KENU-283159 format. One record per residue (C-alpha): residue number from 0; z, x, y. Coordinates in pm, whole numbers. Each point is the difference from the previous one (the first is absolute). Last residue first. Example, Ala and Ser with C-alpha at 12.3 -4.5 7.8 and 13.67 -1.06 7.14 Angstrom:
REM residues 2
@n 1	c3 714	c1 1367	c2 -106
@n 0	c3 66	c1 -137	c2 -344
***
This chain:
REM residues 208
@n 207	c3 -1651	c1 -6753	c2 13641
@n 206	c3 312	c1 -39	c2 215
@n 205	c3 280	c1 -187	c2 -165
@n 204	c3 100	c1 -347	c2 128
@n 203	c3 374	c1 9	c2 5
@n 202	c3 170	c1 -168	c2 -296
@n 201	c3 187	c1 -313	c2 100
@n 200	c3 378	c1 -9	c2 -9
@n 199	c3 224	c1 -299	c2 -65
@n 198	c3 323	c1 157	c2 -120
@n 197	c3 165	c1 -212	c2 -268
@n 196	c3 -11	c1 279	c2 -255
@n 195	c3 -64	c1 336	c2 172
@n 194	c3 -351	c1 70	c2 118
@n 193	c3 -246	c1 183	c2 -225
@n 192	c3 36	c1 296	c2 -232
@n 191	c3 -265	c1 193	c2 191
@n 190	c3 -147	c1 -216	c2 276
@n 189	c3 -294	c1 180	c2 163
@n 188	c3 -94	c1 256	c2 -267
@n 187	c3 101	c1 -211	c2 -300
@n 186	c3 -210	c1 -291	c2 128
@n 185	c3 -298	c1 227	c2 56
@n 184	c3 23	c1 149	c2 -350
@n 183	c3 47	c1 -341	c2 -162
@n 182	c3 -295	c1 -149	c2 190
@n 181	c3 -220	c1 294	c2 -98
@n 180	c3 95	c1 -37	c2 -365
@n 179	c3 -72	c1 -375	c2 6
@n 178	c3 -331	c1 28	c2 188
@n 177	c3 -230	c1 -121	c2 -280
@n 176	c3 -339	c1 -7	c2 172
@n 175	c3 -67	c1 363	c2 -89
@n 174	c3 -198	c1 -41	c2 -319
@n 173	c3 -200	c1 -321	c2 -20
@n 172	c3 160	c1 -318	c2 -123
@n 171	c3 8	c1 -211	c2 -315
@n 170	c3 203	c1 -296	c2 -123
@n 169	c3 245	c1 -11	c2 290
@n 168	c3 263	c1 -274	c2 25
@n 167	c3 278	c1 218	c2 -137
@n 166	c3 -81	c1 266	c2 259
@n 165	c3 111	c1 -231	c2 281
@n 164	c3 -251	c1 -56	c2 278
@n 163	c3 -14	c1 159	c2 344
@n 162	c3 -223	c1 -158	c2 263
@n 161	c3 -212	c1 84	c2 305
@n 160	c3 -73	c1 365	c2 -55
@n 159	c3 -126	c1 237	c2 267
@n 158	c3 123	c1 304	c2 -189
@n 157	c3 267	c1 119	c2 242
@n 156	c3 69	c1 -347	c2 138
@n 155	c3 93	c1 -148	c2 -336
@n 154	c3 214	c1 302	c2 -84
@n 153	c3 189	c1 -35	c2 326
@n 152	c3 69	c1 -368	c2 -66
@n 151	c3 136	c1 99	c2 -342
@n 150	c3 245	c1 240	c2 160
@n 149	c3 93	c1 -258	c2 264
@n 148	c3 69	c1 -255	c2 -278
@n 147	c3 244	c1 222	c2 -189
@n 146	c3 316	c1 -151	c2 151
@n 145	c3 -88	c1 -364	c2 -64
@n 144	c3 -70	c1 61	c2 -369
@n 143	c3 316	c1 207	c2 -38
@n 142	c3 209	c1 -274	c2 161
@n 141	c3 -132	c1 -243	c2 -261
@n 140	c3 93	c1 246	c2 -274
@n 139	c3 345	c1 46	c2 149
@n 138	c3 55	c1 -378	c2 9
@n 137	c3 -103	c1 -32	c2 -365
@n 136	c3 235	c1 287	c2 -90
@n 135	c3 283	c1 -170	c2 189
@n 134	c3 -66	c1 -327	c2 -183
@n 133	c3 18	c1 178	c2 -336
@n 132	c3 334	c1 157	c2 90
@n 131	c3 129	c1 -337	c2 123
@n 130	c3 -101	c1 -167	c2 -326
@n 129	c3 199	c1 260	c2 -195
@n 128	c3 302	c1 -55	c2 225
@n 127	c3 -28	c1 -376	c2 -48
@n 126	c3 -17	c1 51	c2 -377
@n 125	c3 317	c1 209	c2 22
@n 124	c3 184	c1 -280	c2 183
@n 123	c3 -127	c1 -266	c2 -239
@n 122	c3 104	c1 204	c2 -303
@n 121	c3 342	c1 66	c2 153
@n 120	c3 56	c1 -372	c2 47
@n 119	c3 -110	c1 -62	c2 -359
@n 118	c3 244	c1 263	c2 -127
@n 117	c3 287	c1 -159	c2 195
@n 116	c3 -90	c1 -348	c2 -124
@n 115	c3 -6	c1 132	c2 -359
@n 114	c3 338	c1 162	c2 47
@n 113	c3 148	c1 -317	c2 144
@n 112	c3 -143	c1 -203	c2 -287
@n 111	c3 146	c1 243	c2 -255
@n 110	c3 340	c1 -11	c2 172
@n 109	c3 2	c1 -381	c2 -5
@n 108	c3 -116	c1 -14	c2 -363
@n 107	c3 268	c1 250	c2 -95
@n 106	c3 268	c1 -210	c2 168
@n 105	c3 -118	c1 -313	c2 -178
@n 104	c3 -10	c1 171	c2 -340
@n 103	c3 352	c1 137	c2 30
@n 102	c3 -4	c1 380	c2 23
@n 101	c3 97	c1 266	c2 -252
@n 100	c3 -319	c1 -12	c2 -204
@n 99	c3 -211	c1 26	c2 315
@n 98	c3 172	c1 306	c2 141
@n 97	c3 -245	c1 236	c2 -170
@n 96	c3 -294	c1 -203	c2 132
@n 95	c3 137	c1 14	c2 354
@n 94	c3 41	c1 376	c2 -19
@n 93	c3 -350	c1 39	c2 -139
@n 92	c3 -137	c1 -215	c2 284
@n 91	c3 177	c1 206	c2 263
@n 90	c3 -139	c1 321	c2 -151
@n 89	c3 -350	c1 -149	c2 -6
@n 88	c3 43	c1 -114	c2 361
@n 87	c3 96	c1 351	c2 113
@n 86	c3 -294	c1 159	c2 -183
@n 85	c3 -242	c1 -255	c2 148
@n 84	c3 133	c1 61	c2 349
@n 83	c3 -43	c1 376	c2 -32
@n 82	c3 -348	c1 -44	c2 -147
@n 81	c3 -99	c1 -237	c2 279
@n 80	c3 116	c1 246	c2 264
@n 79	c3 -202	c1 279	c2 -159
@n 78	c3 -307	c1 -223	c2 -13
@n 77	c3 48	c1 -104	c2 362
@n 76	c3 15	c1 364	c2 111
@n 75	c3 -309	c1 78	c2 -208
@n 74	c3 -193	c1 -285	c2 162
@n 73	c3 103	c1 105	c2 350
@n 72	c3 -105	c1 359	c2 -72
@n 71	c3 -333	c1 -123	c2 -136
@n 70	c3 -67	c1 -198	c2 316
@n 69	c3 89	c1 292	c2 224
@n 68	c3 -236	c1 223	c2 -198
@n 67	c3 -272	c1 -264	c2 16
@n 66	c3 21	c1 -18	c2 379
@n 65	c3 -5	c1 379	c2 31
@n 64	c3 -301	c1 18	c2 -233
@n 63	c3 -183	c1 -253	c2 215
@n 62	c3 59	c1 200	c2 318
@n 61	c3 -94	c1 327	c2 -170
@n 60	c3 -326	c1 -152	c2 -115
@n 59	c3 -72	c1 -16	c2 -373
@n 58	c3 134	c1 -344	c2 -100
@n 57	c3 -97	c1 -190	c2 315
@n 56	c3 -351	c1 136	c2 47
@n 55	c3 -43	c1 13	c2 -376
@n 54	c3 75	c1 -372	c2 -35
@n 53	c3 -224	c1 -82	c2 296
@n 52	c3 -304	c1 175	c2 -149
@n 51	c3 -237	c1 -5	c2 297
@n 50	c3 -378	c1 -42	c2 13
@n 49	c3 -202	c1 17	c2 321
@n 48	c3 -288	c1 -220	c2 115
@n 47	c3 -239	c1 63	c2 291
@n 46	c3 -50	c1 355	c2 -115
@n 45	c3 -31	c1 344	c2 155
@n 44	c3 148	c1 241	c2 -250
@n 43	c3 337	c1 169	c2 6
@n 42	c3 44	c1 326	c2 -186
@n 41	c3 269	c1 3	c2 -269
@n 40	c3 373	c1 -15	c2 48
@n 39	c3 207	c1 172	c2 -272
@n 38	c3 284	c1 -212	c2 -133
@n 37	c3 332	c1 184	c2 -40
@n 36	c3 96	c1 69	c2 -361
@n 35	c3 356	c1 -77	c2 -111
@n 34	c3 -17	c1 -381	c2 12
@n 33	c3 318	c1 -148	c2 -140
@n 32	c3 -35	c1 -369	c2 -71
@n 31	c3 322	c1 -191	c2 52
@n 30	c3 -116	c1 -358	c2 40
@n 29	c3 -62	c1 -125	c2 -352
@n 28	c3 270	c1 213	c2 -156
@n 27	c3 273	c1 -126	c2 230
@n 26	c3 -68	c1 -373	c2 -6
@n 25	c3 87	c1 -47	c2 -365
@n 24	c3 343	c1 152	c2 42
@n 23	c3 122	c1 -283	c2 221
@n 22	c3 -133	c1 -253	c2 -247
@n 21	c3 194	c1 162	c2 -285
@n 20	c3 323	c1 0	c2 199
@n 19	c3 -49	c1 -365	c2 98
@n 18	c3 -55	c1 -91	c2 -366
@n 17	c3 322	c1 181	c2 -96
@n 16	c3 182	c1 -213	c2 257
@n 15	c3 -130	c1 -315	c2 -167
@n 14	c3 120	c1 119	c2 -342
@n 13	c3 337	c1 89	c2 148
@n 12	c3 41	c1 -343	c2 157
@n 11	c3 -77	c1 -176	c2 -327
@n 10	c3 240	c1 204	c2 -213
@n 9	c3 331	c1 -154	c2 101
@n 8	c3 -138	c1 -350	c2 -58
@n 7	c3 -66	c1 82	c2 -368
@n 6	c3 361	c1 76	c2 -97
@n 5	c3 10	c1 -314	c2 -212
@n 4	c3 344	c1 -156	c2 -41
@n 3	c3 171	c1 -53	c2 -332
@n 2	c3 347	c1 -137	c2 74
@n 1	c3 286	c1 189	c2 152
@n 0	c3 326	c1 -26	c2 -190
***
């Protein structure tokens, strides 16, 4: 007769996998911001300092939206994969639990340990996939910054400015020095949805 053996080890892997699924979902809402209204550029003013909202530039430009759409698709694919794996592991765990009363204690312990090791291996693999998705988004954001530089250089020249500061650092500014909408419009005009992932393309310098 099998002795009393705790089924706890068979649950640890599933709990960890559930955490991975939750973390994967957390990144989707924060990044997927649908902007339905195109920004309207205002008149440029001559100024030595310009203001730019970097978050808007990325989130509202066609290039940035394309990056975020790819990121969200990768997240959703991973979520679906995690759910399939979680369902399969839950079924395997139920089967093992049902067989528990018919198995010698030592054999059950061995099977439970094997199951837990399997679940832990899957958790690590899925965590690595989640980390890879985040790393790709970081790389795309860096590529975005490099790609839009000619557009920003053009804005500097057009108004005789020497520096562009981030909108979050501004306490007060006169009307017209915020060039975010103009930068988005120019970037959309010269680059559209942007270069394909992995393609190192710089936006052409648009004419004033």
